[in-house]
N, C-alpha and C positions, 0 to 999 in steps of 0.2 A: 504494500500500500504506500504510494508515493505522497498522497495528499489526504488529509482528514479534516472535516469541518470542525471548527473549534467547539461548537455546542455538543459534539459527540464525544469529546475527550473527557476522561474521568481519571481518578486516582490510579486505576489499574493500567492506564495507558502511559505511565511515566517513562517507560523505556522506549516507547514509540514516539511520543510527542514532546518529551522533556519536561522538566519541573515547572517551568513558567506556564506553558500551555495547559498542562494537567491541572494546575492550580486554578487557572481562569475557567477551565471547563467545569470544575467543581462549583465555582461561584455562579456560573450560569444555571447549573442544576439546582442551586439553592435559591434561585429567583433574583439574583443580583443583576444590575445593569452593567453589561460588559460590551464594548464595541465588537460587532460581529467580525468573524475572520475565519481563517483556515491555517493548517499546519503543513509544512513540508516535513515529512516524517524522517526518523532516523534510518528507516529502511533505505530511503533514497540516499542519505549521506553515506551509508555503509557500502552501497554499490558504487559511489563516487560519480554518479551521473545525475545531473539536475533534470528532473522530469518536466521539461519546459512546456509540453502540451498540457499536462495536468494542471500546472501552475497557471497557465494562461486561461484555461477553462474556469478554474476556481475563482480567478481574479474577475472574470466577466460576471460570474454568478454573484459575486460580492457587490457588483455595481460599478466596477472599475474606479477611476478617480484616484485621489491621493490615498496612500496607505502607509502604515508604519510597519517596518520589517525588523523583527527583533529576534535575537538568539533565544533558544530554549533548549539548552544542553541537558543531558541526562543527569549531570552532576551539578545542576543549578537549582536554586531555590529549595535546597534541602534543609532539614531541621538544624543541621550543624554547619552548613556551608551555603551562603547566599550567592556567592559569585557576583555580588552587586558591582556593576560597572566594569567587570573583567572581560566581557565579550561585547560585540558590537550591536548597535541599534541604528537604524536609518529611518528618518522621518520624511514625510511628504514625498514618498517615492511614487512616481506616476508613469504608467505605461508598462507593458509586458517586458520590454527590453531592460528598463531600469530595475524592474522588480527581480528579474532573473539575475542581474548583476549584483543586486543587494543580497540575494540568497547566497551567491558564491562568496561574497565578502564575509557573511556571517559564518559560513563553514570555515573559512580561513582563520577567523578570530578564535576558534576553539584552541588552536595551537599557537596563538600569539604570545608574546613575552609576558604580558600581564596575567593572562589566564594560566600559563604554565607555572609562573612563580607562585600564584595563589594555590594551585593544586599541590605544588611541592611543599608549601608551608602547611597545608592542611592534610598532608599524607594521603592524597587522593591519587590513585594510579592514573598516570597520564595516558596510558593506552586504552583504558576502559571507557571513558566518556565518549558519547556520540552527540552530534548536533542536529536537533530539529530546528526549524525556523518558523516563527509565528508571524503571520501576515494579518493585520487588522485594519479596518476602516479608520482613517484619521478622524480624531475628535478635534474641533477647533475651540480650544478653551478660552474662556474669559479669565479664568484663574485656575491654577493647578498646583500640585505639591505632593507632599508625603505625610501620611498619618502613621504614627506609632501607637498601637493600642496599649502599650505599657511604656513607662518612661525609660528610655534606653540608657540614660545617663545615671539615674539613681537606682533603677531597677524597680521602682514603685509601680505596683500593678493597679493602683487606684487612680493613676493619672494617665492621660493620653497626651501626646505631643503632636502638634501640627506645624509644619513649615510650608509656607505658601508664597507664591509670587504671581503677578499678572502674566497672562499669555501661556505659552507652552509649559512653563514651570521648569525649564532646563536649568535656570539659576539655582533651583533647589537641589537638583541632582548633582550638578557638576561644580557648584560653589562659585559661579562666575559673577554673581550679582547680589544685590540686597534681597533679603528674605524676611517675611513677617513670621514671627514665632509665637505660638500659642501653647499654653498649658491648660488642658481641659480636666476639670474635676467637677465637683458639685457646686462650685461657687458661681457667682454671676459672671456672665460673659463680658469680656472687654471688646467693645465694638471698633477699636482702632485697627488700621491695617486694611488689607484687601478682602477680608472675609467678614461678613455680617454675623451677629450672634445666631441668627436662624441657620446660616450655613454651617457654623461651628456645631450647632446642635445636630444637624443632619449628619455631619461627619462622625460625631461621637456615637450616634445611634448606629451608623453603618459599621463603625469599628467594633461595637459590642456584638453585632450580629456575626461579623466575620470571625471574631475571636471564639464565639460559641460554635459556629459551623466548622471551623478548622482546628479546633482543639487546643488553642494556645495563642499567645500574643503575636500580633502580625505587624509587618512593615508593608504599608499599603500605598500604592501610587494612585492618584485620583485626579479628576478634572471636572470643573463646572463649565458647561458650554454657555454660549451667549443666550440660550433660553433658560438658563438656571438649572439645567438637568445635571445631576451628579453621575459621572461615569467612573467605574472602577477599572483601572488599567493593569493592576498587578497586585497580588497579595502573597507574601512569603513569610515564613517564620522569622522572628527576630532571633538571630543566632547568638547574640552576645550576652543575653540575660543569664544571670546566675539562677539556678533552680530555686523555686519557692520552698520555704520550710514546710514540713508535713502538716496536714490539717490537724486542728486540735479543738477540743471542746472547752478548753480553759479560757478565761477572760482575755479579750483582745484589747490592745495589741500585745504581742509578745516580743521580747528581745533575746537574740541569740548571739553568743560570742564564740568565735572559732578557736578551738583548742589544739588544732593540728600543729600550729607553729611552735607549741611547747615541745613537741617531739621532732621539730625540724621537718614537718611534712607539708608539702604543697600538693603533691600528686594525690589523686583520689585513692581511697582505701578499697580493696576488694571486699565484696560482701562477706566472705568468710572471715576476713581480718577485722571487719567492723566490730563484731561482738567482743572480740578480745581486746581491741584498743579501747572500746567504750568502758570495759571493766577497769582497764589501767587508769583511765582518766578519772573515773569515779573514785578509785582508790586514792589517787593523788589528791583530789579535792577533799576527800574525807579526812586525810591527814592534816589538812589545813582547817578542818572544822566546817567545811562547806558542803551542802547537799544540793546537787543540781541535776535536772533531767538532761540526758545526753541524747541528741538526735542526729540523724544522718541527713545532711543537706548536700546534694551534689557529690556524694561519696566522701564528704568531709565531716569531721566531728564538731558539732556545735553544742554549747551548753545553753539551755533555756534558763536565763537568770532573771526572768520577769518577776517571779515571786520574791526573790531576794531584793530586787530593785524597789518593790512596793512595800517591803517589810521595814517598819520604822527603825529597827535596830540594825539589821543586816546591811541596809543600804549605806550606812555611814562608813563601812569599811570596804565597800566594793571597789572604789577607785584605787585604794591602796593595795587591795588584793591583786588587782590587775598588774601592779608593778612587780610582783614577786616572780611570775613566770610568763606573763602575757605581753608585757611591754607597753611603751608609751602610746602606741596607736590604740590599743585596747583601752587604755586609761582615758584617752580623749573621747572615744566612743561612749564609754560608760558615763563620763561626766555629762555628755550631751543628753543621754537618756535620762539621767537623774534630774535634769533641768526640765524635762518634758512633762507638762501637767498630766498627761495620760499615765505616767508612772509615779504619780504622787503617792506618798505612803498611805497605806490602808489601815483602818483601825483593827485592833486585835493583835495577839502575839502569835506564838507558834501554833500551827494547826495540827501538829502531831502529838498525841498524848505520850508523855514520857520522853519527849525529844530533849527537853532541858536536862533531865537526869542523865540521859545517854550522852549528851554533849559534855556534861560535867565529868562523867566517868572517862570519856576519851581525853579530856583535858588533863585529868590527873595522871593518866597513863603516859600521855605525851610529856608532861612536865618531868615525871620520874625518869623516862627514857632519855630525854634531852640532858637533864642535869647529870645523869650517870655517865653519859658520853663525854660531856664537858669536863667532868671530874677526872676521868681516867680514859683519855683518848686512845692510848695504846691498847688497852683491854677492849675498848669498843671496836677498834679495827680488827682485832683477833676474832671477836664474836661474829662480826659481820663476815669475815673471810670464811669462817666455819659454816655459817648459814648458807653462803653462796655455794660452797662445796657440797653441802647436803642437797641443795636443789639440783646441782649438776648430776650428782649420782642418781637422784630420783628420776632424772629426765633421760637416762640412757635408754636406748631402744630395747624393747622386750626381746629376749633371746629366742624364745620358742616360736615356731611358725603359728600364724593366726589366720582364722577365717576372716572374711570381709566384715561379718557382724562383730567378731571379737575386736577387730581393729577399731570399729566405730565405738564400741564400748570403752576401749582404751582412751580414745579421744574425748569422749563425754565425761570420763572420770577425772580428767586433768583440771585442777583448780587454778586457773590462771590469775585469780584475784588474790591469792595468798600473799601477804606481805609481812613476814616475820618481824617482830619488834626489833630483833637484833640487826636487821637491815634498815628499817625505816628510821628509827630515832637517831642513830649516828649520822645518817644523811641529813635529816632535818636540822640536827644540831650544827653540822658544818655549814649548812646554808644560812642559818640564822647568825652564826658567828661571822660569816662573811658579809651579811647584809646590814647588821645593826651598827657597826662602827662608823659608817659614813654619817649617820644622824648624830651619834655621840660626839663626833669630832667636827661637827659643822662649825666653820669659822677657824678651825685649827688646821685641817687638812682638806685639800681639794679632792674631788672624786677621782681624778687621775692618779693621785698618790695612793689612794686606797686600791685602785686597780693594779698599780705596780706591786704593792705588797701581796696581792693575790696571784702574782705571776709565778711561773715555775713551780706549780703546786704538786707535791708528791701524792702517791697513793691513788692516782686516777687511772683506772683500768683502760680507758680509751687512749690516754697518753702512752701508757705502757705498750698497747697494741701498735700505735703509730711508730714508736721507737723500735719495736721488734721488727716491723717491716723495713725500717731504715737499715737495721743491722743486716737483714736479709739482702737488701740491695747492695750494701757494702761488700758482702761476701760473694756476690754474684758477678764481680768485675770481669772475670775471664769470659763471661757470656754476655758482656755489655752490648756488642753489636747485634746479637740475636734478639735481646730483649728490647733494644731501642728500635731496631729496624723491622720488626714484625708486628703486625696489628694485634692489639690485646685479645680480640676474639679468636684470632688464629692461634695465638699462644695457648689460650684456654682449651681450644680443640685439641692441640697437640698434647697438652698435659693430660687431658682425659684419655687419650690413646696411649699414654705412656711413652710418647715420642719426644719428650723434652729432657735435657740433662737435669740432674738434681741441683736445684738452687736453694734448697731449704724450704720450699713451699709446703711440703707435707707437714713439717713441724709447725709452721705458722697456722695452717688451716686446722691442725689438731687443737690448737689453743683458741683460735679466733674464727674458725670456719662457720660458726653459728651466727655470725654477724653479717651485715649487708647494708646496701642503700635502702632507705625507707624500711628499716629492719623491723619496726614495730608492726608492720602489716604482715600478717600470717601468709598472705597470698603472694609475696614476692620471694624470689630465690635467695638463698643464703650463699655466702662466698664458697662454701664447700660444694655447692651444686654448680655454681658458675663463677669461677675466679677471674673473669674478664676484668672487673674493676680493679682487682688486686694487681694484675699485670700492668694496667694503665698507671697505677700509682707507683709501681716499681720503676717504670720508665721515667716518671717525673723526678724521682729521687736520683736516678742515674744522670740526670742533666745537671745536678749540682756539682760544680767544679771548684768553687771557692770554699776552702776549709772552714772559714768563719761562718759560712752559711749552712754548714752541716747541722741537721736538726738536733742532734744530741748536744752539740756545743751551744746552740741557741737556747735550748731548754735549760742547760746548766747555767748559762749566763743570766737567764731570766730568774732562776732561783737565787743566785748570788745577789742580783740587783734587788730582789724582793726582800731578802734578809737585811741588806743595808738600808733599804727604805724603811723597814720596820724599826730598825735601831734608831734611825733619825726621828721617826714619828714618835717613838716612845719618849725621847727626850723632850720634844715639844708638847706632848700630851700632859706633861706635869703641870701645865698651866691650869688644868682642870683635875684636881687630885682624885675625885671620885669617878667622874665620867671618863676622864682620860685613862685612868688605870683600868677601868672596866673595858674600854675600847681596845687597849693594847692586849689585855688578857684574851679577849675574843678573837683578835687578829692572830694571836699565836695559836689559839685552838683552831681557827680556820685553816691555818697552814697544816694542821695535823688531821683535820676531818673533812674540809670542804672538797678535797679531791675524791671523796667517796661517792659523790653524787651520781656517778655513772654505774655504781655497783649494782643497785637494785634492778635497773634495766638490763644490765649485762647478765644477771642471774636469770631473769625472766625469759631471756632469749633462748636459754637452753631448753626450756619447756616448749617454747614456740617451735623450735626446730624439731623436737620429738613429735609434736602434734602434726606439724606440716608433713613430715616423712610418712606418717601413717595415713594422712589424708590423701597424699599422692598415690599411695599403694591402693587405697580404696578407689581412687579415681581410675587407676589402671584396671581394676576389676570391673568397674562400671563401663569403661570403654570396651573391654572385652565382651561384656554382656550386651553391647549395642545401645547403652543408655546415655553415653556421652561421646563427644567427638574425639577428645583426647584427655589424658589424665589431669593435666593442669586446669582444665575447665571446672574442676570441682571447687576451685577457689572462688567461682562466681555463683555458687549456691550457698544456701544457709544449711545449718546442721539439720533442721527439720526436713529440708528437701533431700538431703543426703540420706536421712533415715528412711524417708518414703521410697527412695530409689533402692536402698539396700534391702528393705524388708517387704516392699510391695512391688518392686519392679517399675517404679514410676519413671517415665522417659523425661530426661532433663535437657535434651538437645536445644530446644527453642529457648528455654529459660536462660541457660548459660550463654547462648549466642546473643540474645538481646541485651543482657547485662554487659557482656564484653564490648558490644558496640557503644553503649553509653559510657563505659569506662574509657574507651579509646577517645571519645569526644572530650570527656572531662580531663583526660591526661594532657590535652593540648592547651588547657586553660592556663594562662600565665599569671593571672591575678585572682586571688580569692578574697572575698570581703572579710574583714576582721569582725564586723558586727552587722547583723541583719535584723530588720523588723519583720513581723509576720506578713506584711503586705509586699515583701520583697525588697524593701528599701535598703540599699547599701548605705549604712549610716555615715561612713567616711565621706561619701559623695555629697552629703548635705552639710558637712561641717564648714565653717568659714575657712578660706584659704590661709595657709601659714604665711606670715610676713616675709617679704623678700629679704634675702641676706647677701646682696651683692653678687648674685650668680652662683653661689655655693649651694649644693644640695644639703639639706639639713636633716639630721637624724639624732641619734643619742650615742654619745661616746661610751663604749663598753670595754675598751682595753686601751691603756695609755700609750702615748707615743704619736709621732708624726712621721709620715713616710710618703715619698713621691715615687711613682712607678707607672709602668704601663698596665692598663686594665685588662683583665681577662674575664669576660662574662661567661659564666658556666651555667648551663641548664641541666646537664646530665654528667655527674661526676664519674660515671662508669667508664667513659672514654675520654675524659678531659685531658688536654695537653696544657700543662701550666709550666711556664719557664720560671726558674728561680728568680725571686724578687718581684714577680708580677702581683698586682693587686687583684685578689679574688673577689668578683662581684657576683652575687647569687641572690635568688629570691629568698631562700632560706637554706639552712644546713642542718643535718643531723650527724650523729657520730660516724656514720659511714663516709661522710665528706672529710673528716678531720685529717686523714693522711695528706690531703692537699695543702693543709695549713703548714705542714713542715717546711715547704719550700716557698710559700707565698710571702710577699712582703707586707701585706695588710689584708683586711677583710671588710667588705661592705655587704650588708644584707637588707632586704626590704622589710623583714619582719623580725620578731625576736624580743627577748627581754634580757636585761643585763645578766641574770642568773641562768639563762638558757644554755643549751649545749654549746652552740657555736662560739658565743662570746666568752664563755668559761674557758674553753680550750684555747682560744686566741690569747687570752690573758696568760694562760699557763705557758704558751710558747713565746710570750713577749712580743707579739705582733699587734700593731694598732688596729682597732676595730671600731667601726661606726655602724650601728644597727638601726632598723626602723626608718630606712630612707625610702619613702614611697616612690615607686617607679624606677628604682635604681637600674634594673636590668634593661629598661627601655631608654633611659636618659643617658646612659653610659655605654659606649661601644668598645669592643675589644681593640686594643692598640692605642686608645686615647691615654694621654698622660694625666694622671689624677693625683691629687694630694689628699691623703686621709689623715685627719686630725682627730685623734681619739679624745683629746681634752675638750676641744670645742664642739665635737659632735658634728663636724662638717666634712663634706667631700667636695673638692674643687677640681673642675676639669680645666686643664690648660687650654686657654683660648686658641692657641696655635693648632691644637689638635681637634677642635670642634668641627 
């Protein structure tokens, strides 16, 4: 079929007529007013021959005259890829010859530079899309423009946005002229501009219909002709909106704060990993005396803090709580929420009987555990080490063969929420000892001096891992050319086949193979499954040629500098006999205990690896039974669904495939809202803009020092190439990134808190760090010369490299 009438197109015809035409066909079927037209189908495109006779005949049936000729590719107007403006459109085309030439140009634009770059950025196979061409009768607009049925800037689903201009409206689409801008909600209409209140009402009503018809927020092109008739020219999903929070029966509005940056997570969590990570966050908050509902939004963990925000007592400490592990961006979000009258404190106290008593018992246990650790830090470290070893031994793989059902029972029996007091309270004691002195020494010591004292911290298992990898690289010198000249993925494949010389990797993976990038997600591979990231990090270490840049020397230097800074601070702290003495005591205890903060997570990863191994074996059994496509797909199911597959033979192909598709889409998202309202509002997007600071990017200083170097923007540490001394710029970091810190000159991140993983390790290596710099990975490019000032909390890009 070379040509199809537009009114006959429907959703099932997407591969034949492309996304744009299929969408308009749906609108016609729903009774919307769409300019009549026809499609030159993908069948014609795939033959490579333009069906000139069919096109001429369809053109005559349409009434001839001026037409719009528009691309309608099969990879266009998709839920996650709009292709807006990437392929060609031709207006006022008249006559068969011009029409056929325009069709040929639309075909050519499928493989133009813009569309090819867009496909590459969105991981869309360049060979797969095909081009249909949409031909429609021209509308002569008095005014035209674009309607968004949700606010694409703030994400608010209760607002619609309209951009309009007189005439064809091309100024709206290509940005070449002035445009009237309207925000539509339930308030009185502003009559200024080229649209009357009545026309705005008509657009809002049309937007509501389209959103209901098409199942989600829409980006709509429209035009009012000179008779005042509204025509709909296109409707496609808004692809940039962050997903809405799940429906709730609780009082609205709700406020949600993102918890993933605490774990250095930006990427979405697999469904199987979500329950485990949720339990970890709940446990972490419980240790701080906070109870919050944890929800999945876009594959990320958000805490519903609405009840705390409305609680007369709890709301008073929410902003300070955000500083502990969530960072200044979360603090700003929460301060804005607390000023919102909709979150005003509600009468009444705790709604849970016995909650105060339970909190009191927890407080006493916490106080006893913290004081015990502060009193005898050496004994606390020993108890913690023994507790970690018990967890490791308990997490070894079962020796005896098991059936699929027995493996599932093993998985279900694992208690991932167990947090022994011998692990929890020494860690909390160390964190408090590191956090409190800044307040006690306010006016005596600057934050940067405190950060220096917290550098070169011993007893950190992540630092020990990084230095072990450095020693491995040092000992692999005779294989330098092989390790530097071969792609990390190829090295990993050779290692799996036993075709690599022994460089000490076996011993490293024996100790640290249960770790990985985004390691708190049960659904991602561990290093002992796929050591590709380890080989990439070894290559980075082998590039270090300056002995003074050797990571072990840098770490030792940071430790010596820290002790000297502490000695100097102790002398000055005598000005405040009580507070100063307490602050120095706490800083000394911090140097004995704060490095332990990674130990609890390190221990929990043993259990995650054991559970993951058994799940993959169950996945292999389900694949053999024809219930899954491949073993790893089990990570896109829930335990309930696995149980139904194991015991009832439930087919899981479609469920896993649909969730994998969503996961792939969300994995491409480069920015995740720190705070959300229940109507989808990204709270940061409505905050007042930060004051200008002379061109510098502003964040929060998290590790002392000032350094200038070339930037290296990294999105995936698994294959990152970082030259010694480069400034590492990332959206976020988790412990799996920290081997990159060993050779980096400085660190810049978009999220984080001073006590989070990345800044903590940066301090311990003695490299300057600035965190919570919004949009850093977009505003800074690899190769630009930047200056990171950890004291001022600024990142300045050299003007000559802009």
